[in-house]
C-alpha positions as CSV (number, residue, x, y, z in Angstrom):
1,M,-259.4,197.9,-92.6
2,S,-263.0,198.0,-91.7
3,P,-265.8,198.3,-94.3
4,S,-266.4,201.9,-93.3
5,E,-262.8,202.8,-94.0
6,A,-262.6,201.0,-97.4
7,V,-261.3,203.3,-100.2
8,I,-262.7,203.1,-103.7
9,T,-260.8,202.7,-106.9
10,I,-262.4,203.4,-110.2
11,N,-261.9,202.2,-113.8
12,L,-261.4,205.0,-116.3
13,E,-259.6,203.0,-119.0
14,E,-262.6,202.8,-121.3
15,E,-263.2,206.5,-121.1
16,T,-259.7,207.8,-121.7
17,K,-259.0,209.0,-125.2
18,N,-256.1,210.2,-127.4
19,G,-253.6,208.4,-125.3
20,D,-254.3,210.4,-122.2
21,D,-253.3,208.3,-119.2
22,E,-254.2,210.8,-116.5
23,G,-257.8,209.7,-116.2
24,F,-260.4,212.1,-114.8
25,K,-259.5,215.8,-114.4
26,L,-261.4,218.3,-112.4
27,V,-260.8,222.0,-112.0
28,S,-262.2,223.7,-108.9
29,Y,-262.5,227.4,-109.6
30,K,-263.5,230.5,-107.6
31,K,-264.9,233.1,-109.9
32,R,-264.3,236.1,-107.7
33,N,-261.9,239.0,-107.1
34,H,-262.0,241.4,-104.3
35,N,-260.7,244.2,-106.4
36,R,-263.4,244.2,-109.1
37,R,-266.5,242.5,-110.3
38,P,-265.8,239.1,-111.8
39,S,-264.8,239.1,-115.5
40,P,-266.9,237.1,-118.0
41,I,-267.0,233.4,-117.1
42,K,-265.5,232.5,-120.5
43,D,-262.1,233.6,-119.2
44,V,-261.7,230.1,-117.9
45,E,-262.0,228.5,-121.3
46,V,-258.2,228.8,-121.9
47,L,-257.5,227.1,-118.6
48,L,-259.9,224.2,-119.3
49,N,-258.3,223.7,-122.8
50,D,-254.8,223.8,-121.4
51,V,-255.4,221.0,-118.9
52,S,-258.0,219.1,-120.8
53,A,-260.3,219.1,-117.8
54,D,-263.4,216.8,-117.8
55,C,-265.2,218.9,-115.3
56,L,-265.3,222.4,-113.9
57,C,-266.7,223.1,-110.4
58,I,-267.3,226.8,-109.7
59,N,-268.0,228.2,-106.3
60,E,-269.0,231.8,-105.9
61,H,-269.6,232.7,-109.5
62,W,-271.5,235.9,-108.7
63,L,-274.2,235.2,-111.4
64,V,-277.9,235.7,-111.0
65,P,-280.2,232.9,-112.3
66,N,-280.8,234.3,-115.8
67,E,-277.1,234.9,-116.3
68,L,-276.1,231.5,-115.0
69,Y,-278.3,229.7,-117.6
70,S,-277.5,232.0,-120.5
71,I,-273.7,232.1,-120.3
72,T,-271.9,229.2,-122.0
73,I,-268.4,227.8,-122.0
74,K,-267.2,226.4,-125.3
75,N,-267.2,222.5,-125.4
76,Y,-268.7,222.4,-121.9
77,Q,-272.3,222.2,-120.7
78,M,-273.7,223.3,-117.3
79,V,-275.5,220.4,-115.6
80,S,-276.4,221.9,-112.3
81,G,-276.1,225.2,-110.4
82,F,-277.4,227.5,-107.7
83,S,-277.7,231.3,-107.8
84,R,-278.9,233.8,-105.3
85,S,-282.0,235.7,-106.4
86,V,-282.0,238.3,-103.5
87,M,-278.5,238.7,-102.1
88,T,-275.6,239.3,-104.6
89,H,-272.5,237.3,-105.0
90,G,-272.1,233.6,-104.0
91,G,-273.5,230.8,-106.1
92,V,-272.2,227.4,-107.3
93,S,-272.3,225.5,-110.6
94,I,-270.8,222.4,-112.3
95,Y,-269.9,222.1,-116.0
96,I,-268.8,218.9,-117.8
97,K,-266.9,218.5,-121.0
98,E,-268.9,217.3,-124.1
99,P,-269.7,214.6,-124.9
100,L,-269.7,213.3,-121.3
101,S,-273.1,212.6,-119.9
102,S,-274.4,213.3,-116.5
103,V,-277.6,214.1,-114.5
104,S,-278.2,216.6,-111.7
105,L,-278.5,215.3,-108.1
106,N,-280.9,218.1,-107.3
107,L,-278.8,219.2,-104.3
108,E,-279.3,222.9,-105.0
109,N,-282.7,222.6,-103.5
110,L,-281.0,222.1,-100.1
111,S,-278.9,225.3,-100.4
112,I,-279.1,227.9,-97.6
113,K,-277.9,231.3,-98.9
114,K,-274.5,232.3,-97.4
115,H,-274.4,229.3,-95.0
116,C,-274.3,226.4,-97.5
117,E,-274.7,226.7,-101.2
118,V,-274.4,223.3,-102.9
119,T,-275.0,221.5,-106.1
120,G,-274.1,218.1,-107.5
121,I,-274.1,215.7,-110.5
122,L,-273.7,212.0,-111.2
123,L,-271.5,211.2,-114.2
124,D,-272.9,208.3,-116.2
125,I,-269.8,206.7,-117.6
126,H,-267.7,207.1,-114.5
127,D,-270.6,206.4,-112.0
128,M,-269.0,209.2,-110.0
129,Q,-270.7,211.8,-107.9
130,L,-269.4,215.4,-108.0
131,V,-270.5,218.0,-105.5
132,T,-269.3,221.6,-105.1
133,V,-270.0,223.8,-102.0
134,Y,-269.6,227.4,-101.0
135,R,-269.8,228.8,-97.5
136,T,-269.3,232.5,-96.7
137,P,-266.7,233.5,-94.0
138,D,-269.5,234.4,-91.6
139,G,-271.8,231.5,-92.5
140,D,-273.5,229.7,-89.7
141,F,-271.8,226.3,-89.1
142,D,-274.9,224.6,-87.7
143,Q,-276.9,225.5,-90.8
144,F,-274.0,224.3,-93.0
145,F,-273.9,220.9,-91.3
146,S,-277.7,220.7,-91.4
147,A,-277.7,221.2,-95.1
148,M,-274.8,218.8,-95.7
149,V,-276.4,216.0,-93.7
150,K,-279.5,216.3,-95.9
151,A,-277.2,216.3,-99.0
152,F,-275.5,213.1,-97.9
153,K,-279.0,211.4,-97.7
154,K,-279.1,211.9,-101.5
155,L,-275.5,210.6,-102.0
156,D,-274.2,207.1,-102.2
157,V,-271.0,206.9,-100.2
158,D,-270.3,203.5,-101.6
159,K,-269.8,205.1,-105.0
160,P,-266.9,207.4,-106.0
161,L,-267.6,210.7,-104.5
162,I,-265.7,214.1,-104.9
163,I,-266.7,217.2,-102.9
164,T,-264.9,220.4,-103.8
165,G,-265.5,224.0,-102.7
166,D,-264.6,227.1,-100.7
167,F,-265.4,226.3,-97.1
168,N,-263.7,229.4,-95.6
169,V,-262.0,227.5,-92.8
170,H,-258.2,227.4,-92.3
171,F,-257.1,223.9,-93.2
172,G,-253.7,222.9,-91.8
173,K,-253.9,225.4,-88.9
174,R,-255.3,225.3,-85.4
175,D,-258.8,226.1,-86.6
176,I,-261.5,224.2,-84.6
177,R,-264.0,224.7,-87.5
178,A,-261.6,223.1,-89.9
179,L,-261.1,220.2,-87.6
180,E,-264.9,219.8,-87.2
181,L,-265.3,220.0,-91.0
182,C,-262.7,217.3,-91.6
183,N,-264.2,215.1,-88.9
184,F,-267.6,215.5,-90.4
185,F,-266.4,214.4,-93.9
186,R,-264.2,211.7,-92.3
187,S,-267.4,210.1,-90.9
188,F,-268.4,209.5,-94.5
189,N,-265.0,208.2,-95.3
190,L,-264.0,211.3,-97.2
191,R,-260.4,212.7,-96.9
192,K,-259.1,216.1,-97.9
193,S,-256.6,216.1,-100.8
194,V,-255.3,219.7,-100.9
195,R,-252.2,220.6,-98.8
196,F,-251.3,223.9,-100.4
197,N,-252.5,227.5,-99.7
198,T,-255.3,228.8,-101.9
199,L,-255.5,232.4,-100.6
200,G,-252.3,234.1,-99.4
201,N,-251.0,232.1,-96.5
202,N,-254.2,230.3,-96.0
203,C,-255.8,227.1,-97.4
204,L,-259.6,227.9,-97.5
205,D,-260.5,225.6,-100.4
206,N,-260.3,221.8,-100.6
207,V,-261.3,218.7,-102.3
208,F,-262.7,215.8,-100.2
209,T,-263.0,212.3,-101.7
210,N,-263.3,208.6,-100.9
211,I,-261.2,207.5,-103.8
212,D,-257.9,205.8,-103.0
213,C,-255.3,208.6,-102.3
214,S,-252.6,206.7,-104.2
215,L,-254.6,207.4,-107.4
216,L,-255.0,211.2,-106.8
217,T,-253.0,214.4,-107.2
218,S,-254.1,218.0,-106.4
219,E,-252.1,220.9,-107.6
220,P,-252.6,224.7,-107.6
221,V,-253.7,226.7,-110.6
222,D,-252.7,230.4,-110.9
223,L,-255.9,232.4,-111.5
224,T,-254.5,235.9,-110.7
225,H,-256.2,237.5,-113.6
226,T,-259.7,236.3,-112.6
227,S,-259.7,235.4,-109.0
228,D,-258.1,236.2,-105.6
229,H,-258.0,232.4,-104.9
230,K,-255.9,229.8,-106.6
231,G,-257.7,227.2,-108.5
232,I,-257.3,223.4,-107.8
233,L,-256.5,220.9,-110.5
234,F,-257.6,217.5,-109.2
235,K,-256.5,214.4,-111.1
236,C,-257.7,210.9,-110.7
237,Q,-255.3,208.3,-112.2
238,V,-256.5,205.3,-114.2
239,A,-256.9,202.2,-112.1
240,R,-258.3,198.7,-112.3
241,T,-261.7,198.6,-110.7
242,N,-262.8,196.7,-107.7
243,F,-265.8,198.9,-107.4
244,K,-269.0,197.0,-106.6
245,T,-272.3,197.0,-108.4
246,R,-275.5,197.6,-106.4
247,I,-278.4,195.4,-107.0
248,N,-282.0,195.5,-105.7
249,Y,-284.0,192.5,-104.5
250,R,-286.9,191.5,-102.3
251,P,-286.0,188.8,-99.8
252,I,-288.8,186.2,-99.0
253,T,-289.0,185.9,-95.2
254,D,-291.3,184.3,-92.7
255,V,-292.4,187.7,-91.5
256,G,-293.1,188.8,-95.1
257,L,-295.2,185.6,-95.8
258,S,-297.2,186.2,-92.7
259,T,-297.8,189.9,-93.7
260,L,-298.8,188.8,-97.2
261,C,-301.4,186.4,-95.9
262,N,-302.9,189.1,-93.6
263,T,-302.8,191.7,-96.4
264,M,-304.4,189.4,-99.0
265,S,-307.2,188.3,-96.6
266,S,-308.1,192.0,-96.0
267,L,-308.3,192.9,-99.7
268,D,-311.6,193.7,-101.3
269,F,-312.0,191.9,-104.6
270,D,-315.6,193.0,-105.3
271,I,-314.4,195.0,-108.2
272,I,-314.0,191.7,-110.1
273,D,-317.8,191.3,-110.2
274,N,-318.4,194.9,-111.3
275,M,-319.8,194.3,-114.7
276,S,-319.9,198.0,-115.5
277,L,-316.1,197.9,-116.0
278,N,-314.2,196.4,-118.9
279,V,-313.0,192.9,-118.3
280,D,-309.4,193.9,-119.1
281,L,-309.6,196.8,-116.6
282,R,-311.0,194.5,-113.9
283,F,-308.2,192.0,-114.5
284,Q,-305.5,194.7,-114.4
285,L,-306.9,196.1,-111.1
286,F,-306.9,192.6,-109.7
287,I,-303.2,192.1,-110.6
288,D,-302.3,195.5,-109.3
289,S,-303.8,194.7,-105.9
290,I,-301.7,191.5,-105.7
291,N,-298.5,193.3,-106.8
292,D,-299.1,196.1,-104.2
293,A,-299.6,193.5,-101.5
294,I,-296.3,191.7,-102.5
295,K,-294.3,194.9,-102.5
296,F,-295.7,195.9,-99.1
297,S,-295.0,192.5,-97.6
298,F,-291.5,192.0,-99.0
299,P,-289.8,195.5,-98.9
300,E,-287.1,196.1,-101.5
301,K,-283.5,196.0,-100.3
302,S,-280.1,196.5,-102.0
303,R,-276.7,195.0,-101.7
304,L,-273.2,195.5,-103.3
305,L,-271.8,192.9,-105.7
306,G,-268.1,192.9,-106.7
307,H,-264.8,191.2,-106.5
308,D,-262.6,192.3,-103.7
309,K,-259.0,191.4,-103.5
310,S,-259.5,189.7,-100.2
311,P,-263.2,188.8,-99.9
312,R,-264.4,188.1,-96.4
313,V,-266.2,184.7,-96.5
314,V,-268.2,183.8,-93.4
315,N,-268.0,180.0,-93.6
316,W,-269.6,179.3,-90.2
317,F,-272.9,181.1,-91.0
318,D,-274.7,178.1,-92.5
319,G,-278.3,177.4,-93.6
320,N,-279.3,176.3,-90.1
321,L,-278.2,179.6,-88.6
322,R,-280.0,181.5,-91.4
323,D,-283.2,179.6,-90.6
324,M,-282.8,180.4,-86.9
325,R,-282.2,184.1,-87.6
326,E,-285.4,184.3,-89.8
327,R,-287.3,182.4,-87.1
328,L,-286.1,184.8,-84.4
329,R,-287.1,187.8,-86.6
330,F,-290.5,186.2,-87.0
331,L,-290.9,185.7,-83.2
332,V,-289.8,189.3,-82.6
333,S,-292.5,190.5,-85.0
334,L,-295.2,188.4,-83.5
335,H,-294.2,189.5,-79.9
336,K,-294.6,193.2,-80.9
337,R,-298.1,192.4,-82.3
338,D,-299.2,190.0,-79.6
339,P,-297.1,189.7,-76.4
340,I,-299.5,187.1,-75.0
341,L,-299.1,184.8,-78.1
342,V,-295.3,185.1,-77.9
343,P,-294.3,186.1,-74.4
344,K,-291.1,187.8,-73.5
345,E,-289.7,184.6,-71.9
346,M,-290.2,182.6,-75.0
347,L,-288.5,185.2,-77.1
348,S,-285.5,185.5,-74.7
349,D,-285.1,181.7,-74.6
350,Y,-285.0,181.4,-78.4
351,R,-282.5,184.4,-78.6
352,K,-280.2,182.5,-76.2
353,R,-280.5,179.3,-78.3
354,Y,-279.6,181.3,-81.4
355,R,-276.5,183.0,-79.8
356,H,-275.4,179.6,-78.5
357,A,-275.7,178.1,-82.0
358,I,-273.6,180.9,-83.4
359,K,-270.9,180.3,-80.8
360,N,-270.8,176.6,-81.5
361,A,-270.7,177.2,-85.3
362,K,-267.7,179.6,-84.9
363,I,-265.8,177.1,-82.8
364,K,-266.5,174.3,-85.3
365,S,-265.4,176.5,-88.2
366,N,-262.1,177.5,-86.5
367,D,-261.4,173.8,-85.6
368,D,-262.0,172.7,-89.2
369,F,-259.7,175.5,-90.5
370,I,-256.9,174.4,-88.1
371,M,-257.3,170.7,-89.0
372,N,-257.3,171.5,-92.8
373,S,-254.3,173.7,-92.6
374,R,-252.0,170.9,-91.4
């Protein structure tokens, strides 16, 4: 399995209470009925209590902004939502059960009325991202994908991610738009989890996630009294975690050191001699200038740390190859700045030497593995 296809397991053992071994529970709910205006949103309280849901994702709630933020659901708090201020109907929102803690991902700013109405949150204790989406039956697909691409730039696909909503495509049928939608989410390693019909003989609603499918269940919820769609009860079972932690760091490289020298040489430190300023202020400005130069020269990067069941250790990539790689990057940087100082032929020659060294290192590593396995 390639890294892009790796599924994610999550640890909910510390968060489960009262002997509940079913882990995280989410209800996807469409608050609309063709036959009448939607009844008060509190109608869903009974359902939430019955299934002990941790989260409620509502798509098409039909509420205007002042109603959305004034209506409450007992034992739940609304964390994020979107409402139409001009056109009626539509809208999305997410509620979480108290005392769970979460923050908004501010995705609602990307919403395009009718075409892609979206909102999302990040649960603190689960480190899980929840997103709910609504697209009208006549919504423009190009605008939908455009908004979702921008949304994914704010999401971390290496973390547990659940996207639920009414997409108004026919899943499980020969619907080219449904296929395009599934392929789009699949490119981010998200798979659909709903296999039953949600409106008559059609499946228009779904839940996409990157969590291991063996830990999940999705089942229909009868909402005849409040909606023409069936709800979705999504459960994520408790599992041992192999989820990785992301750390930030600033690697010290030859390119960075060269950039730092150039940056420091161009700094103006005349402010140190400015006697009209307090000595503490002058010192702080001096330190800030150095810190800014370091941050500029050594950009921050991030990586994942964790314990996989079968870690992939690259034994052949030793310190000598790392030094050659950094030297090659340095030469590439110098060539871009001054092709005369580092001509193309010199760069090409060193690149060949680097590739040859990698080839020899791999051969030696494989030979050593075979010899040691006897």
